[in-house]
C-alpha positions as CSV (number, residue, x, y, z in Angstrom):
1,M,0.0,0.1,0.1
2,K,2.9,2.4,0.8
3,V,4.4,1.7,-2.5
4,R,1.2,2.4,-4.4
5,S,0.6,5.7,-2.3
6,A,4.1,6.8,-3.2
7,L,3.6,6.0,-6.8
8,A,0.2,7.8,-6.7
9,L,1.9,10.9,-5.2
10,V,4.5,11.0,-7.9
11,L,1.8,10.6,-10.6
12,A,-0.1,13.6,-9.1
13,A,2.8,15.7,-8.9
14,F,3.7,14.8,-12.6
15,L,0.1,15.5,-13.7
16,A,0.0,18.9,-11.8
17,L,3.4,19.9,-13.4
18,G,2.0,19.1,-16.8
19,D,-1.1,21.0,-16.1
20,S,0.5,24.3,-15.1
21,R,-1.1,27.4,-16.5
22,A,0.8,30.6,-16.9
23,D,-0.4,34.3,-16.9
24,H,1.2,36.7,-19.6
25,F,0.9,40.3,-19.8
26,V,0.6,42.8,-22.6
27,S,0.7,46.6,-22.6
28,P,0.0,49.5,-25.1
29,T,3.9,50.1,-24.8
30,G,5.1,46.5,-24.7
31,S,7.6,44.8,-26.8
32,P,7.8,41.5,-28.7
33,D,11.3,41.1,-27.2
34,A,10.1,41.3,-23.6
35,K,9.4,38.5,-21.1
36,G,5.6,38.8,-20.9
37,T,5.6,39.6,-17.5
38,R,3.9,42.5,-15.6
39,A,7.2,44.3,-15.4
40,A,8.3,43.5,-18.9
41,P,5.1,43.1,-20.9
42,W,4.6,42.0,-24.5
43,D,3.2,43.9,-27.5
44,V,-0.3,43.2,-28.3
45,F,0.1,42.4,-32.2
46,S,2.5,39.6,-31.7
47,V,0.7,38.0,-29.0
48,L,-2.8,38.0,-30.5
49,A,-1.1,36.7,-33.8
50,G,0.0,33.6,-31.8
51,E,3.7,34.5,-32.3
52,R,4.5,34.4,-28.5
53,S,5.0,31.3,-26.3
54,V,1.2,31.0,-25.2
55,K,0.2,27.5,-24.3
56,P,-3.3,26.0,-23.9
57,G,-4.9,26.8,-20.6
58,D,-2.8,30.2,-20.3
59,T,-4.3,33.8,-19.8
60,V,-3.2,36.7,-21.5
61,Y,-3.9,39.9,-19.5
62,L,-4.1,43.2,-21.3
63,M,-3.0,46.0,-19.0
64,G,-5.3,49.0,-18.9
65,G,-5.2,51.5,-21.7
66,R,-5.9,52.0,-25.4
67,Y,-4.3,49.6,-28.0
68,D,-4.4,51.4,-31.5
69,G,-4.8,49.3,-34.5
70,K,-2.4,49.9,-37.5
71,M,-3.4,52.0,-40.4
72,D,-2.8,51.5,-44.2
73,G,-3.5,54.8,-45.7
74,V,-7.3,55.4,-45.1
75,Q,-7.9,51.6,-44.2
76,R,-7.8,50.6,-40.6
77,L,-6.2,47.1,-40.3
78,P,-7.8,44.8,-37.8
79,F,-6.0,43.1,-35.0
80,E,-5.4,39.3,-36.1
81,V,-6.2,36.9,-33.4
82,M,-4.8,33.5,-34.2
83,L,-3.6,32.2,-30.9
84,S,-5.5,28.9,-29.9
85,G,-6.1,26.6,-26.9
86,T,-7.9,23.1,-26.7
87,K,-11.5,22.4,-25.6
88,E,-10.2,21.4,-22.2
89,K,-7.7,24.2,-21.9
90,P,-8.9,27.3,-23.9
91,V,-6.5,30.3,-24.0
92,K,-8.1,33.4,-22.2
93,V,-7.6,37.0,-23.4
94,M,-8.9,39.6,-20.9
95,P,-8.0,42.9,-19.1
96,V,-6.1,42.9,-15.9
97,P,-8.8,42.7,-13.2
98,G,-10.1,46.3,-12.5
99,E,-8.7,47.8,-15.6
100,A,-10.2,48.6,-19.0
101,A,-8.4,47.5,-22.3
102,H,-9.5,49.0,-25.5
103,L,-8.5,47.6,-28.8
104,N,-9.1,50.8,-31.0
105,G,-10.0,49.3,-34.2
106,A,-11.4,45.9,-35.4
107,V,-10.7,42.2,-34.6
108,T,-10.4,39.4,-37.1
109,L,-10.8,36.1,-35.2
110,K,-9.4,32.8,-36.6
111,S,-8.6,31.1,-33.3
112,S,-9.9,27.6,-32.0
113,Y,-10.9,27.6,-28.4
114,A,-9.8,31.1,-27.4
115,H,-12.0,33.2,-25.1
116,L,-11.9,37.0,-25.4
117,I,-13.4,38.3,-22.3
118,G,-14.4,41.8,-21.2
119,L,-12.6,43.7,-23.9
120,E,-13.6,47.0,-25.4
121,I,-13.5,46.5,-29.3
122,G,-14.2,49.4,-31.6
123,D,-12.8,52.1,-33.8
124,L,-13.2,55.6,-31.9
125,D,-13.1,57.3,-35.4
126,W,-16.0,55.5,-36.8
127,D,-18.8,57.4,-38.1
128,P,-21.9,56.1,-40.1
129,W,-20.7,58.1,-43.2
130,M,-17.1,56.7,-42.9
131,K,-15.8,60.2,-43.4
132,K,-12.5,59.9,-41.6
133,H,-11.3,56.4,-42.8
134,K,-12.7,52.9,-43.9
135,V,-13.6,50.9,-40.9
136,P,-13.9,46.9,-41.2
137,T,-16.3,44.8,-39.2
138,A,-15.5,45.3,-35.6
139,L,-15.4,41.8,-34.7
140,N,-15.1,39.3,-37.7
141,A,-15.0,35.6,-36.8
142,V,-13.6,33.8,-40.1
143,G,-12.1,30.7,-38.7
144,G,-11.3,28.2,-35.8
145,Q,-13.7,26.2,-33.8
146,G,-15.0,26.6,-30.2
147,A,-14.0,30.3,-29.7
148,K,-16.1,32.3,-27.2
149,I,-16.6,36.1,-27.1
150,I,-17.6,37.0,-23.6
151,N,-18.9,40.2,-22.1
152,C,-17.2,42.4,-24.6
153,N,-18.3,45.7,-25.8
154,I,-18.2,45.9,-29.5
155,F,-19.1,49.2,-31.5
156,G,-17.9,51.2,-34.4
157,G,-17.4,49.1,-37.3
158,R,-18.8,48.6,-40.9
159,M,-20.8,45.8,-39.0
160,G,-21.0,44.9,-35.5
161,T,-19.9,41.2,-35.9
162,G,-19.6,38.8,-38.9
163,C,-20.0,35.2,-37.6
164,W,-19.3,33.1,-40.5
165,S,-19.7,29.3,-41.1
166,S,-15.8,28.7,-41.1
167,A,-15.9,29.8,-37.5
168,K,-17.4,26.7,-35.9
169,E,-19.1,26.2,-32.7
170,L,-18.8,30.0,-32.1
171,E,-20.4,31.6,-29.0
172,V,-21.2,35.2,-28.4
173,Y,-22.1,35.8,-24.8
174,G,-23.0,38.9,-22.6
175,C,-21.7,41.3,-25.2
176,M,-22.9,44.8,-26.0
177,I,-22.9,45.5,-29.8
178,H,-24.1,49.0,-30.8
179,D,-23.3,52.1,-32.9
180,F,-22.3,50.1,-36.1
181,G,-22.9,50.0,-39.9
182,Y,-22.8,52.7,-42.6
183,L,-25.2,55.1,-44.3
184,E,-25.5,56.2,-48.0
185,Q,-27.2,59.3,-49.3
186,A,-30.1,56.9,-50.9
187,G,-31.4,53.7,-49.8
188,R,-31.5,51.9,-46.4
189,G,-28.8,51.8,-43.7
190,H,-26.3,49.0,-43.9
191,G,-24.4,46.8,-41.8
192,H,-25.8,44.5,-38.9
193,A,-25.0,43.8,-35.3
194,F,-24.8,40.1,-36.2
195,Y,-24.4,38.9,-39.9
196,A,-24.2,35.2,-39.3
197,Q,-24.1,31.9,-41.3
198,N,-23.6,28.4,-40.1
199,E,-23.5,24.8,-41.4
200,V,-21.7,22.5,-38.9
201,G,-22.7,22.4,-35.2
202,T,-24.5,25.3,-33.5
203,K,-23.7,28.9,-33.2
204,V,-24.9,30.5,-29.8
205,F,-25.7,34.2,-29.4
206,M,-26.9,34.6,-25.9
207,H,-27.6,37.5,-23.2
208,N,-26.2,40.0,-25.5
209,I,-27.6,43.6,-25.7
210,V,-27.9,44.8,-29.4
211,Y,-29.1,48.3,-30.4
212,R,-28.7,51.5,-32.3
213,G,-27.1,50.6,-35.6
214,C,-27.6,51.5,-39.2
215,G,-28.9,48.1,-40.3
216,W,-30.7,45.2,-38.8
217,N,-29.7,43.8,-35.3
218,V,-29.6,39.9,-35.7
219,H,-29.3,39.0,-39.4
220,V,-29.1,35.4,-40.1
221,Y,-29.1,35.4,-43.9
222,T,-27.4,33.6,-46.8
223,Q,-27.3,33.7,-50.7
224,Q,-24.9,30.8,-51.4
225,G,-24.0,29.6,-47.9
226,E,-26.1,27.8,-45.1
227,I,-28.1,29.0,-42.2
228,K,-28.2,25.8,-40.0
229,G,-27.9,25.6,-36.3
230,F,-28.4,28.7,-34.3
231,D,-29.3,29.2,-30.7
232,I,-30.4,32.9,-30.2
233,I,-31.3,33.0,-26.4
234,E,-32.3,35.8,-24.2
235,N,-30.9,38.7,-26.1
236,I,-32.1,42.3,-25.8
237,C,-32.5,43.7,-29.3
238,F,-34.1,47.1,-29.8
239,I,-34.2,50.3,-32.0
240,A,-32.7,48.5,-35.0
241,G,-31.6,50.8,-37.8
242,A,-32.1,54.0,-35.6
243,Y,-29.1,55.9,-37.2
244,K,-31.2,56.5,-40.2
245,P,-34.2,58.7,-39.6
246,K,-37.7,57.4,-40.6
247,Q,-36.3,53.9,-41.0
248,T,-37.7,50.6,-39.4
249,M,-35.3,47.5,-39.4
250,D,-35.9,44.1,-38.0
251,N,-34.5,43.2,-34.7
252,F,-34.4,39.4,-35.6
253,L,-34.1,38.4,-39.3
254,I,-33.7,34.5,-40.2
255,A,-34.2,34.2,-43.9
256,G,-32.2,33.4,-46.9
257,R,-32.1,32.1,-50.3
258,K,-31.5,28.5,-48.9
259,P,-33.6,26.7,-46.2
260,A,-33.0,27.6,-42.6
261,E,-32.8,24.7,-40.3
262,R,-32.1,24.0,-36.6
263,I,-33.1,27.5,-35.5
264,R,-33.9,28.4,-31.8
265,L,-35.2,31.7,-31.0
266,I,-36.0,31.6,-27.3
267,G,-36.6,34.2,-24.6
268,N,-35.5,37.2,-26.4
269,I,-36.6,40.8,-26.2
270,G,-37.3,42.8,-29.3
271,Y,-38.5,46.6,-29.3
272,Q,-39.1,48.5,-32.4
273,P,-40.7,52.0,-31.8
274,S,-40.6,52.8,-35.6
275,A,-43.3,51.4,-37.9
276,V,-43.0,54.0,-40.7
277,Q,-41.8,51.5,-43.1
278,Q,-44.8,49.2,-42.8
279,W,-43.4,46.3,-44.9
280,R,-40.7,45.6,-42.1
281,P,-41.5,43.4,-39.1
282,N,-39.8,43.2,-35.6
283,A,-39.0,39.5,-36.1
284,R,-38.9,37.5,-39.2
285,L,-38.6,33.7,-39.9
286,S,-39.1,33.6,-43.5
287,N,-37.4,33.3,-47.0
288,Y,-35.9,35.0,-49.9
289,R,-36.9,32.6,-52.7
290,D,-39.6,30.1,-53.1
291,I,-38.2,27.8,-50.6
292,I,-39.4,26.0,-47.6
293,N,-37.5,26.1,-44.3
294,I,-36.8,22.9,-42.4
295,K,-37.1,23.0,-38.6
296,G,-37.3,25.8,-35.9
297,E,-38.6,27.0,-32.9
298,C,-39.8,30.6,-31.7
299,R,-40.8,30.7,-28.1
300,D,-41.0,32.8,-24.9
301,N,-40.0,36.0,-26.8
302,T,-41.4,39.2,-26.1
303,L,-41.9,41.3,-29.4
304,M,-43.0,44.9,-29.0
305,G,-43.5,47.3,-32.0
306,A,-43.0,47.8,-35.7
307,F,-45.9,47.1,-38.1
308,F,-45.4,43.4,-38.2
309,G,-44.9,41.7,-34.8
310,L,-43.8,38.3,-36.2
311,S,-43.6,37.5,-40.0
312,L,-43.4,33.8,-40.8
313,G,-42.6,32.2,-44.1
314,P,-43.0,28.6,-45.2
315,W,-41.7,25.9,-42.6
316,K,-41.8,22.2,-42.6
317,N,-41.7,22.0,-38.9
318,L,-42.0,25.3,-36.7
319,R,-43.1,25.6,-33.2
320,V,-44.3,29.2,-32.3
321,S,-45.4,29.3,-28.6
322,G,-45.3,31.4,-25.4
323,N,-44.6,34.5,-27.1
324,T,-46.1,37.8,-26.1
325,I,-46.5,40.2,-29.2
326,W,-47.7,43.7,-30.0
327,S,-47.4,45.6,-33.2
328,T,-49.2,48.7,-34.7
329,G,-50.5,46.5,-37.6
330,V,-50.3,42.9,-38.1
331,L,-49.4,40.9,-34.9
332,V,-48.6,37.6,-36.7
333,E,-48.5,36.6,-40.3
334,I,-48.0,33.3,-42.2
335,S,-47.1,34.1,-45.9
336,S,-45.6,32.2,-48.8
337,G,-44.5,35.4,-50.7
338,P,-40.7,35.8,-50.5
339,T,-39.4,38.5,-48.4
340,G,-38.4,41.7,-50.1
341,C,-40.2,41.3,-53.4
342,A,-43.7,41.4,-54.9
343,V,-43.8,37.7,-56.0
344,R,-46.8,35.8,-55.1
345,G,-46.3,32.4,-53.6
346,K,-47.5,29.2,-55.4
347,A,-49.9,28.4,-52.7
348,K,-50.4,29.5,-49.2
349,P,-48.0,27.6,-46.8
350,D,-49.2,24.3,-45.4
351,L,-50.4,24.9,-42.0
352,G,-49.6,21.3,-41.0
353,G,-45.9,22.4,-40.6
354,Y,-46.8,24.9,-38.0
355,D,-47.5,24.4,-34.1
356,V,-48.7,27.9,-33.2
357,D,-50.2,27.9,-29.8
358,S,-50.3,29.5,-26.4
359,N,-49.1,32.9,-27.4
360,T,-50.1,36.2,-25.7
361,Y,-51.3,39.0,-27.9
362,I,-52.0,42.6,-26.8
363,A,-54.8,44.4,-28.8
364,N,-53.6,47.1,-31.2
365,G,-57.1,48.5,-32.2
366,R,-57.3,46.7,-35.4
367,P,-60.2,44.4,-36.1
368,K,-58.2,42.1,-38.1
369,P,-54.5,41.9,-36.8
370,F,-53.6,38.5,-38.2
371,R,-52.7,37.5,-41.8
372,Y,-52.6,34.2,-43.9
373,A,-51.5,35.0,-47.4
374,L,-49.8,34.2,-50.7
375,Q,-47.7,37.4,-51.1
376,E,-45.7,39.9,-49.0
377,K,-47.9,42.9,-49.9
378,V,-50.8,43.2,-47.5
379,D,-54.1,42.8,-49.1
380,E,-57.4,43.3,-47.0
381,K,-58.7,40.1,-47.9
382,D,-55.9,38.3,-46.3
383,L,-56.5,39.8,-43.0
384,L,-58.1,37.9,-40.2
385,T,-59.8,38.4,-36.9
386,F,-58.5,36.6,-33.8
387,E,-61.3,34.2,-34.1
388,Q,-60.7,33.6,-37.8
389,W,-57.1,32.9,-37.0
390,Q,-57.9,30.4,-34.3
391,A,-60.4,28.7,-36.8
392,L,-57.4,27.8,-38.8
393,G,-56.4,25.6,-36.1
394,L,-53.8,28.2,-34.7
395,D,-53.5,29.7,-31.3
396,R,-56.4,27.7,-29.7
397,H,-54.9,28.4,-26.3
398,A,-53.9,31.9,-26.9
399,K,-55.0,35.1,-25.1
400,M,-55.8,38.5,-26.6
401,L,-55.2,41.1,-23.8
402,P,-56.8,44.5,-24.0
403,G,-54.5,47.4,-24.6
404,R,-55.0,51.2,-24.1
405,N,-55.3,53.3,-27.0
406,G,-54.0,50.6,-29.1
407,K,-50.9,50.0,-27.0
408,P,-49.8,47.8,-24.1
409,T,-50.1,49.0,-20.6
410,G,-48.1,48.7,-17.3
411,T,-44.5,47.8,-16.6
412,K,-42.6,44.7,-17.4
413,V,-39.1,43.9,-16.1
414,F,-36.6,41.4,-17.4
415,V,-33.4,40.5,-15.6
416,F,-30.8,38.2,-17.2
417,P,-27.9,37.3,-14.8
418,N,-24.5,36.7,-16.3
419,K,-23.3,33.1,-16.1
420,F,-19.6,34.0,-16.3
421,A,-19.4,37.2,-14.1
422,K,-21.3,37.3,-10.8
423,G,-22.6,40.8,-10.4
424,R,-23.1,41.5,-14.0
425,A,-26.5,41.3,-15.5
426,N,-28.7,42.8,-18.5
427,V,-32.0,44.4,-17.5
428,G,-34.7,45.4,-19.8
429,I,-37.8,47.4,-18.7
430,F,-40.9,48.3,-20.8
431,N,-42.4,51.4,-19.5
432,W,-45.7,51.6,-21.3
433,D,-47.3,53.8,-18.3
434,R,-44.3,56.3,-18.7
435,L,-43.2,56.1,-14.9
436,E,-40.3,58.0,-13.8
437,K,-38.9,55.0,-11.7
438,C,-39.2,51.3,-11.3
439,Q,-37.9,48.7,-8.7
440,V,-36.0,45.7,-10.0
441,D,-34.9,42.8,-8.0
442,L,-31.2,42.2,-8.6
443,S,-30.8,39.4,-6.1
444,A,-30.2,36.9,-8.8
445,A,-27.1,38.9,-10.1
446,L,-25.6,40.7,-7.2
447,E,-24.2,39.5,-3.8
448,K,-24.8,41.6,-0.6
449,G,-22.2,44.0,0.1
450,Q,-21.3,44.0,-3.6
451,A,-20.4,47.6,-5.1
452,Y,-22.1,48.1,-8.3
453,R,-22.6,50.5,-11.3
454,I,-25.6,50.5,-13.5
455,Y,-25.6,52.0,-17.1
456,N,-28.4,53.0,-19.3
457,C,-27.3,51.4,-22.7
458,L,-28.4,54.5,-24.5
459,D,-25.5,56.4,-22.7
460,I,-22.8,53.8,-24.1
461,R,-21.9,54.9,-27.5
462,Q,-18.2,53.8,-27.4
463,T,-16.3,52.5,-24.6
464,A,-18.2,52.0,-21.4
465,S,-15.6,54.2,-19.5
466,M,-16.8,57.2,-21.5
467,A,-20.3,56.7,-20.1
468,E,-21.6,57.9,-16.6
469,P,-23.5,55.4,-14.7
470,V,-27.1,56.1,-13.7
471,L,-26.8,54.3,-10.5
472,E,-23.9,53.3,-8.3
473,G,-23.9,52.1,-4.7
474,T,-23.4,48.9,-2.6
475,Y,-26.0,46.3,-2.8
476,S,-28.0,45.4,0.4
477,G,-30.3,42.9,-1.0
478,G,-33.9,42.9,-2.5
479,K,-34.9,45.5,-5.0
480,V,-33.1,48.5,-6.5
481,T,-35.0,51.6,-7.7
482,F,-33.9,52.3,-11.4
483,P,-34.6,55.6,-13.1
484,L,-36.6,55.4,-16.3
485,R,-36.1,57.4,-19.3
486,R,-38.5,58.4,-22.1
487,A,-36.0,59.0,-24.9
488,D,-37.4,60.1,-28.1
489,I,-35.3,57.3,-29.8
490,S,-36.8,54.6,-27.3
491,P,-39.9,56.0,-25.6
492,D,-41.3,53.0,-24.1
493,F,-38.3,50.8,-23.2
494,N,-35.0,50.9,-21.3
495,A,-32.1,48.6,-21.4
496,Y,-29.3,48.4,-18.5
497,L,-26.0,47.1,-18.0
498,V,-25.4,46.1,-14.3
499,E,-21.7,45.7,-13.4
500,G,-20.8,44.4,-9.8
501,N,-17.2,44.7,-8.3
502,R,-16.1,41.3,-7.4
503,A,-13.6,42.7,-4.9
504,N,-16.5,44.1,-2.7
505,A,-18.6,41.0,-2.4
506,K,-19.1,39.3,0.9
């Protein structure tokens, strides 16, 4: 037994030695010839490019400050991220605790099993007209497998993120994506918070706050690629396309020229106060050609605003349940007409492919707020009352709640605690009664004795450090009183970022 115990100790010591994880340090003034210590930090370019000795399981700490991306004439060159770990031992890239690290420019991600955590990513010279210089996509994931973008603040790019099929099993979690895209003198705004395609495995977009861009918020679209395998869960998406006046854009668009498959849109918030372009919905699970999508799920979402609340194209197997929907025109439509054209479908979609039930609707004052049609263009003969909608075999267990002057009433609070950072949370508040304050229970996010700051997301246009919190203090438990804003750009909805200080938690 003694021999076995000795061998076990030797083996444990050997395994512990082989499992050693190292910390490395980078600073805005670091050098590729340094040692990578806090006292002698590396430069950011060589480390992110995988040219320094960073092994699986290691952590790369970016010391506080601004890291300026390189310029090539009028074109901003992105930071190339190519360092990789393994599934069991991912490489982490994050700021030194308590400090803020800003990659001033854009990031191209090609890594496998690398976690980018808590970084500020965005070009401070971005403007929607691209007057100063050309700005690429702020975070462009083009390769690798199993990478995670966690709790980052992403802004100021031609698009917010590009999440392509070549970046497999990508997860974007807890990020803020805002103030992105570009405008032209004529036509719609361009650039999206998420421009995403996928073929193998599943991409996960969860607990992100997405707002105030030039184009769509979540844009799962393809012409020649694939849109198979997306989990879009508990995100807050609002005021899509707000940079261009008198424009309405989708918060959620899942539609392409090839069939969508394995789509899960669950527990999200979508708010779109603009309905001036009456052909655009808040959320769309549809198509751009005469095709039939395969399998999807749309449940437990709260979709408020736009002319169309939820627009559905042809599906072989689509479950729509537990959603709460209000819009100014059509609450839900099922149509075979491809999105973005006046082409009529060959036949109305086969309702046998839809499981639509147990949704909650809020009356908008229109006698016929549902639609079952052959084409995208609204025709009075295609509109249905709630009873006629139910007579089709749809929403037999649904509820139609009364509104006030065609709008919802009351206050509705959502709290999404962060799974990676105790004390961080996203909060959304619908304020249909135009109150000045609202109490929010933060016990699922904050610990007693934890110092916190709370930001109204509309105040964050670039780095969070440039914004002032609307609240700060020490959490004593229970509810915190949030100030509510009635901004012209978002009159009925407020989104907040809650950040707790781990050092003060008890």
